[in-house]
N, C-alpha and C positions, 0 to 999 in steps of 0.2 A: 563682532564679524571683522577680524583681522583681515583676513584675506580681500574683503572689499575694500578697504581702507589703502591696502598696499598695490594690489596687482588687478588683475581682469576680474571682473565681475563674472565671466563664465555664462554657460547656456543656463536659458529660462523657460521655465515651463510655457506652453503656448495657451491661451486663453481660448475657451471655446465652450460651446452650448453644453449645458448640463448633460444631456441625454447621451452624447456619444462618449464611447469608451475609450479608455486610454488615452494618457496624455501625450501631446506629441511634444517635441522640443524645438524650439526656434531657431532655424538652422545658423544666424548670424549671432556668434556669441558678443556679449557687452564687453569691448574692448576697454572702454576706460574705466576711470576707478572714481572712488568717492573724493579723493585728494584734489584730481584735476577737474573733477565735474563730470557730470554725463550730458548727452545731448537729449533734445527733446524727446525723439523717440525711445532713446535708451531709459530714460526715466520713467516715460510712461510704462514701457513693458515690465520695468523693476518695480513699480508701484502695482501693476497688476496682479503681480504674484503675491503681493502681501494682501491685497483685497479679496482674492480668490482663498486665501486661507482664512481670513473672517467669515465670507459666505458659507464655506465649507463647515466651520464649527457649526452654526445656527443650525445647517440641515441635520448634521451629526447627531447632535443631542436627541432631537427628536426619533432619529432611527435607532438609536441605542436604546432609548426609552421603551419603545414599542418592542425591542427584541426583548428586554426584560420582561414586559407584560406577558408576552406570549410564553415565555420560559416559565413564567409563574404558573401561568394557564395550565401547561401540560404536566409540572411536577407538583401542582400543590398537593395531591395525595398521598406522595411519599412520605411515609413517617415511619419512626422505627417503632416494630410492633412486637418483636419477641427477641430472646436473648440469641437463640441459634436456630437457624433454619435445618441444619444438619445436612446441607449439600456437601457433595463428595467431589464439587466442580470449583474449579478456580481459571484465573489467568496466569500465564507466565510473564513475570514481569522482566523487563531486560534493560539496560542503559541505552538512552535514545543517543544514536550516532548519527553523524553527517559525515559520509566516508569512514575516515577513522577517527575524526575529533569526537571526545564525547561530549554532547550537549548536557546531557543531564545524567549524572552517575545513577547506577540502580540503587543504592543507598537512599538517594533522596526520593525514590519513586516506591518505595516499600516501607519507609518509615510510618509508624502510625497504622499499619494495615496487620491483617491477621496470615500468619502463614500456612499454607494447606497442608504441607508435609514437613517432616522433619529435613532442616537443612544442616549437612555434615561438611566438614573441610574436605575439599577435594583430595588431599595429599593425605593429611593424618587421619581421616575419618572420625575426627572428633565434632560431637554434637554441639552445634552454634545456636539454633534456634529450635524450639519445640514445635510439633504441629499443634494449630490452634491456639497458639500464643501471640500476643499483640508485640510487634516488632519495635524493639525500642531505640532511640538515638544511638546508644552503644551498640547494640546489634548490627545496625543498618552501617555502621561505621566499618565495623569487623569485615562485613559482606564485601565492602569496597576494597578493604586491605588484602583481603584473602585473594580477589580477583575471581569471584564466583561469577559465572556469566548470567545466568538467570534463575529467579526464583519463583516458585508457585504459590501466590496469594489469593486469599478468597477477595472478592470483588462483588460489587453490588451488580454488577452484569450477570453474573452467575446465581445471585441469591434466589432460592426458591421459596421465600414467603409467600404465602396466600395472598397477604395484602402487606403492601409496605414493604420494608426491609429489616434483616436483622442487624444485630450489633456486631457479631462476629463478621460479616459480610462487608459493613461500612467501616469499620474501625474507629480510629480516633476521631471525635468531635474537635474540629480544629478551632471552635470558638473557645472552649473550655482548655483545651489539651488534655481533656481525660476522654476515656472510652466514652462512646455515644450512651444516652439513655433511652429508654422506654419513653416514646412519646416526643422525641425530639422531631422538629418538622424539617428533616433533612433536605427535602424537596425544595422548599422554598428558600433553605440557604443556599443549596445550589444554583437555583435560579439566580439570585440576586449576585452571587460570585462572580457569575459568568457575565450577568447584565452590566454591573457597575464599572468594570475596567471598559466596557464597550464605548464609553465617551472617549475613550484615550487611543482608541482604534483610528486609523486614517480610513475615510471614507472611499477613495479614490484607487484605482490600480497604479500601481508603480512600474517602470520598467526598469529592472536592475540592468543596467548597463553590463556589458559582458567584460569587466575590468577583470585583468590577469588575476587579482585577488579573490574574485569569487570562485576560481576553478582551485582546488585544493591540488597543489602540486604533489599528491601523492605518487611516488613511483615504485614503490616495493612494499613487499608484505611482510612482516615478522612474525616469528613464533612466539605465542602469548604465555607459554608454559614449556617445561622440561618434559621430554617425552618420545614417543616412538612415532613416526609418521606413516599414513596409511594414504593410499591414493584412492578416490574414487570416481571413476568415469573421466579421467584424465587423458584426453587424446594428445600425444605431443609427438612431433617429427625431430630428427638431431640434423642441424646444420651448423656451418662453421660460423663462429663469432667473429667481432671485429678484430680478435687478436689471433684468430686461426685457430682457436680452440675448438673442440664440438662442443655444442650447448644444445639442451634440448628447448625446442619453442613449442607453446601449447598452442593446438589448433582445435579443443573443443570448447564449448561456450559454456557448459554446464559442469564443469571438472571442480571436484573439491578436495581438499587436503584435510585429512582427520588426524588429530594430535591424540594419540593414546599414552595414557599412564604407565609406565614401565612395570612399576609394581604390581598395580591392581588390575592392569589390564580393562581400565575404565576409559571411555571417550571424555576428552577434556574440551574439545571445541573442533568445530569446523570452520573450515575457511575457503571461500570461493574464489576461484583462480581465474584472473581476467583471462579472454582469448587474447593472442599473441604476445603473451608474457614469457620471458626466459626463466626456466626452472633452475634453481640454484641448490636443488637438494632432489634426493633419490628415495625412490620408495622403500621403507623399512628402515629409514636412516633416523639414528637419534639425534634430537636437536636440543638446545639449550634455549632459555626463554632470551628472545632478542636476535635470534639467529635470523638472517634473509631467507626467505622461502623463496621469493621470485621477484623479478623486476619487470618494469615495462616503459614504454616511451611515454612520460607524463603529459606530453603536448600535443601527440596524435594518437588516435584509433587506427589500427592497422589492419591490413587485409595481408595474410600471408599465403603462399603457395603451399598444397600440401603433398604435391609430388614433384619430381624432376619434369622437366617437359620444356616445350617451346611455348612463347607467348603468342597468342593470336587474338586480334582484337575484333571485336564486332559493335557496329552501329557507332564507333568512335571516330566522328567527322570534324574537321576542323572547322569552329564556326558555328556548327549546329549544335554537337553535344558537347564540345569541349572548346577551350581557347588557351592559347600559348600565354604563361605569364613568366615574367622573370623575377627571380628572387632579389628584393633590393639589396640584401647585404652581399649576396654570392655573385649575382648575375646569372645564375643558373637558371635555364629554362624549363618550366614544368607544364605537363598538360593540366588543366584543372577542368573539372566535369561541370557543365553548366545545365540549368533548367531548359530544356526545350520546349519550342510549340509543338512540333511535331511529336504527339504522343506514341507512336507506334515505334520509335526508333529508343532502343534502350543499351545504352553503353554497357557492353561487359566486357570481362577478359577470360578468353579462355585459355588453360594450360594443357596442352597435348603430350601426354607423356603415355605411360603404360594404360592410363585410363584418363578418360577427358573430364576435365573439372571446371565449372562456369563460375564466376566471381560477378555478380550486380554490382555496378558502380552508382553509388549514392551522388546526389548532387552535391558539389564542393569538395570531392576528393581529389588528391593530386595521384595522378599515376607515376609511377618511379621506375616502371620498366619500359622497354622499346618494343615495337610489332618485332617478330622473329628472333627475340632474345631468348637464349638458354636460361632457364632459371632452376635452382635447387630447390628442393623441399625446404620450407622453413623460410625462405627469402621474402621479403617484405614485396608486395606488387604495389600497393595503395597505400596512401596516408590519408587520414581525414582529420584535419586540423580540431582539436576538441573544444576550445573556446566556443564554435559555433555551437556545439550540443548544450552549452551551458545557458545560451541567451534564452531566457524563458523569462517571457513578462510574468510574473506572479501576481494573480488577482490577490491582492490584500486586504487587510482591514475588514471592516464591517460587512460588506457584501459578500466576503468570501465565508465567513461566520455565518451568516443566514443562509447562503446556499448551502453549506454542508448541514445545518440544523433542518432545512427544509427539504433535505434529501432530494434536490432537483437533479436532474441529470445536465451535466455541464453541455454547452453551446456544441463543442466540438470535441466528443468523447473518443478516446483511445479506442483502438479495436483490441479485445480482450479474446487471449486463446482459451479456450475451455477444457483442453486437454493435455496430457502431457504427451509429447511426440516430437517427431523431426518435420522441419520446416522445408516446403518445396516450392517454387515459385510458379504459379500456373501463367496464363495468356492475360491478356489486357483485354478487359470488355468495359466498352463505354466509359473509357477514360478513369476504370479503377484496376487496379492491380489485384490479381486473384492471390491468395496463399492457401497453399494445402496444407495441413498440418495431419500428419499419419503417426498414430499410436502405435504400440508394440504388436497391442492385439488386433491392429488393422482396422481400427477405427478411423474413418476419415472426417475431418471437418474443414470447410473451404470458407474463407474470409475475404471480402472484397475490402481493400484500401484505396481511397482515393489517391491518384498519382501526386497530387501537390503535397501528400503530407510525407514526412521523412519515415521509411520502415526501419525499423529497431532490429530486425535480425536478417541473418544472411542465409542464403542456400545451405541446407544441410545442418543448420544448427538444432541443438534440441533444444526445446521450451518447454517449462512447467505450466501446468494449468494456473491461470491468473495473472500470467506475463503478457504485458502490453505488446501488441504488434506493429502499432504505429505510436507516432508521439501525441501527445494530448492529455488531458486528466481523465482519470478513470472514473467512471460513473459507479456510485455507490450500488447500484442495483446488479451491474454486472458482477461486483465483488461477492455480494450477496449471493446470486445465482451459484456462481463459480466454487467461491472456497466456503462459502457457509457463514454463519451469522457471525462467529466470533472473530473471523477475519474482519468483517466490516464494522463492527464494534470498534476493533484495536484501529482500523483505517480512520474511524470518524473522529475519535479520542486523539490519534495523534496529529492530523490534518488541521483540527481546531486549535491545538496547543501551539502548532506551528506559526498559525497567524498572531497569537497572543505573544508569542517567544518572541517576533520580530519586532514588537514595540516595548519589548522589556517588561512585559507583565507575568507575573507568575501565578499560574491557579493551579491547585491542587487537582491531579486525575479525577478524584473521586465525584467533584460536582459534576466535571462533563460525563463521568460513567453513569449518575443518576439520570440526567437527561436522555441518553443513549438509551439506556433501559426502557424509558418511558417510550421511545420511538420505536422499540422493537417489541412493543408489548402485545401486538395482535397477530394473528396468522391468518393465512386464506385456506378454506376448507378445499382440498384436493377432490377426497371421494367420500361423502357421506358416511357411506356404511349403513348401519340400522340407528345412528343417533338422531336428534332431533334438528341437526343442522341442514343447511341446504349447501350443495356444491357450488364454490365461487364466492361464498359469503366471508365477509371478514368476521371473524370473533376474536375477545379476549383469550389470550391464552390460558388463562387461568380456568376459565368457563370450559375451554376446550378440553384440558388435562381432567376437569372434574367429571365431565360428561363421558371420557373414554372409561375412567376408572369405574363410572357406576356400570357401565354396559358390560366392564372386562368378564364377569362370570355367568350373563346372563344368556337364556336361549330364546330363540325366537320360533313361535309355534307356524309349522307349515301347513299341517292338515290339523284341523281339530277334531276329526273322527266324528265321534257321536257325543262330544262333549258339549254341556250346554254352558258352561263356565267361560271357555277359553275360546277366542276366535282367531281365525289366520292371521299372523302378522303381529301379533301381541308378544309384548317382550316380558317374558317372566322368569323367576328363577327356576333352578334345577329342580327345588323341592317341590313348589307347586305343582309342576309337570307330571312328577313322580307319584304324587297324592292324588292327582286327577286320575292317572293311569291306572293305579292300583284300584281306586273306586269302580273306574270302567272295567277293569278286569274281572271284579268280581260279579259285575252285571252283565258279563259278556258281551260287551260291546265294541264298536271299533277303537283303537288307541289314538290317544294324539300322536302325532309325529313332530319334531323339532330339530334345530339346527343352532349350532353356536351365533351368538350375535356377532356382528362385524364391526369394529371399532372405526371412527372416522380416521384420515389421513391429513395432514395439512403441511403448508410449507410457509417459512418464517417470511415476515413484512417488514420492510423498513419504511415508516411513514414521517412525514415532516411534522414538524411540532404542530403547527396548526391543524394538521389532519387528525394527529394522535390524540390531541384533547378530546 
């Protein structure tokens, strides 16, 4: 601890009762160093930090041990049972990225797995990996070098074995480095692989300070391949740049740039273009790898005017909804929107031109235009400093892993949009802001967001289903309901990996996938049809499929006529009915009437590990 010998001891974590969440930091830093000696209070605070560490470790071991035990309980019956289950489904593996930095390259994620389709070189069309083959280290390296975006691989999540999983879906057994064999207890291996590093995870939540380092100062997008550009849903306005030249400013929030190969006319990749960025390319333009596509202000989110017009402000009152702040470096005065007690006043900027456009101002935004000012389209009206948006206290460590495996709903979940559509802001009802989303086909959904939460969308934005409308953590149940089972599986796997990665622990995805497969094993019966199930029951997916297969070509007797053998409501095969009817016809009696049997319908369930076992 050189820092402690030489300089300030710095801020210390505050001691507190074990129940309360979040560690506060003591306001006054320890100013002395170990060379000059600490005062009594400083020494006490300093030792307290060390003591807390020891107490935590003792508690942590027990928690981690219990997690392992529950994981083993839920995964113990996952055993490799056959060579190939013959499924046609898989998951698309992509490199894990944080903004643009690659955390884990694609090659690392697919090595030792089985490819679902043939993988071809995007430019030369040469076959790199055959379908149904194990991806070796060399293959994985090549995929990385070529720059392939995603590879579809077989996964435990999509395996269709009746019991356990199959070799092809599991891939390489990491204990031996060979393909897994029948009878390998991969469930136990998975549970132990996840539980064992659990002792290395921290127990409590950390507040990651909003250090400038935590925001990536990304300010431009580059082309990844040579190709032709195609715009998709990009709304732009032209405006004069700083140097007086005309530039295009993006005003849509869901615009995408497609890069298309010149020769083969195939889509190479798509990139999302952020709102408020300046486009450097035109539709249909040819680009080289590494060309700049668009740039934006790395430190501020902006709101830009969409039309020419005059600025009018509404509910922008000094001391109530905004305060004047002088910039320290420049002495330039700006209006900064503050959180108001009076929830009826919502600061908005209206630009009156050919049409009226209003923009809501979130708390903390800096207004850079004046009342009555003439603005041109594409001019920046409001800047929202970006560092604020990065200050999230991440629930880290063991509690987060348990929360994910238990599939608990977070304490303050984000409000999630269920349909693709355009956002409109409604009125304020009892301290809640109403957000209305209207789809292209006229379906309307309304959501209430508490005013204390930051709203992540603007009036007139286009949002996709599953997008968060407010800040907060997304509840897994919401993802399942809106985007379906595959999305939620991917979400859980990635979130758990995120926690372990922060601690520098590497776990292969397939271990977590085994557990998630067990969590997704059951279904809820929506409509029982003619099966033996009851509506609202929780059934094993395999039982459900077997019952539906059994009833698939059966008939149900509606009227048994004068038959002695069949009764109304009985489930029989077509052959039995025909035989009975031909007997009745000979005897000139009333015939049996029947209809097709109706299968049951179900919806997938995500159960926590304690429930799933």
